[in-house]
N, C-alpha and C positions, 0 to 999 in steps of 0.2 A: 504494500500500500504506500502511495507516495506521500500522503499526509501523515507526518510523524505523530501529531497529537492524537489523531483518530487511531492510528496503529497502536500506540501505547495504551489507549483506553480499551481497545479490543483485546490486546494481549493481557491486560489486567483482568478484564471480564472473563477471559478464557481460563486464566489461572483460578479464579474464584469459582467458576462453574465446575471445574474438575474437582473442587473441594465439596461440591454438593449444593451450592446456592443456585438461584434462578439466574437467567441471563439478564432480565430487565433490571434487577436490583443494582448490580455493579455499574451498569450503563447509566442508570438514573443518578447514582451517587457522583459519577464523574462530571456531570454538568456539561459534557461535550455534545451529547445528542439532544435533540429537542424533546421536551416533556411529552408531547403528543405521541412521538414515536415510542418512547419507553413505556408510556401508559398502554398503548395498543399492544405492544409486545407482552406486557404483563397480563393483559386480558387474554391474549392468545395462549400464554402459558397456563392460565387458569382453566381455559376451556379445552386445552389439548390441541389447539389448532394454531401453532406457531407459524407454520408456513402460510396459512391463510391471512393471519394478521400482518405478516411481513409483506405479503402481496398487496394487501389493502394499503399499507403505509407507502409502499413503492408507487402504487397507482396515484395516491393522493399527492405525493411530492412531484411526480412526473406531471400531473395536471397543473399543479402550482407553478412549476418551472415553465411549462408551455405558456401559461397565462402571463407570467412575468416577461418572457421573451416577446410575446405578442404586444404587450403594452410598451416595452422598450422600443421595438421596431416601429410601432405606430407613432411614438413620440419623437423618434430619431429623424424621420423624414422632414417634418416642419422645422426642426432645429437646424438640420443641414441646409435647408432652403434659406433660412434666415442668415446663417453664416455666409453662404455664398452671396447673398444679396449685399451684405455688409462689405465683403471683399470686393465685389464688382463696383459698388458705390465708392469705396476708397480708391480703387484704381482710376475710376472715371473722374473723381474730384482731383486726384493728383495730376492726371493728364490735362484737365481743363485749367488747373491752377498754373501749370507750366506754360500752357499756351497763352493764357492771359498775361502772365508776367513777361513773356517774350514780346507780345504785341504791345504792351504798355511801355516796354523799353524802347521799341521802335518809334512810337509816337513821341516820346520824350527827346529823342535824338534829332528830330526834324525842326 
């Protein structure tokens, strides 16, 4: 696992599970995993359906991630349009400023 904090927490939970405790207990104590996930895991352990509980948690977080990505991409488009408009406006004002300063310099010389 590439995340060191999560890997340490899972390693700690694995050690405690081999000693006879539940999976959800050590994961909840570590405060690394969300409370909703550890609560769902505890319910799955109590009902004997851990795989179903983990599947439900995975589906919920996948739906939440898809929703967040959709919101981000929806908000990103107008933000990029605004940034491009500001850049184009800056370039236009810079070019017009240079042209006006050159033409005003020609009028002063005559």
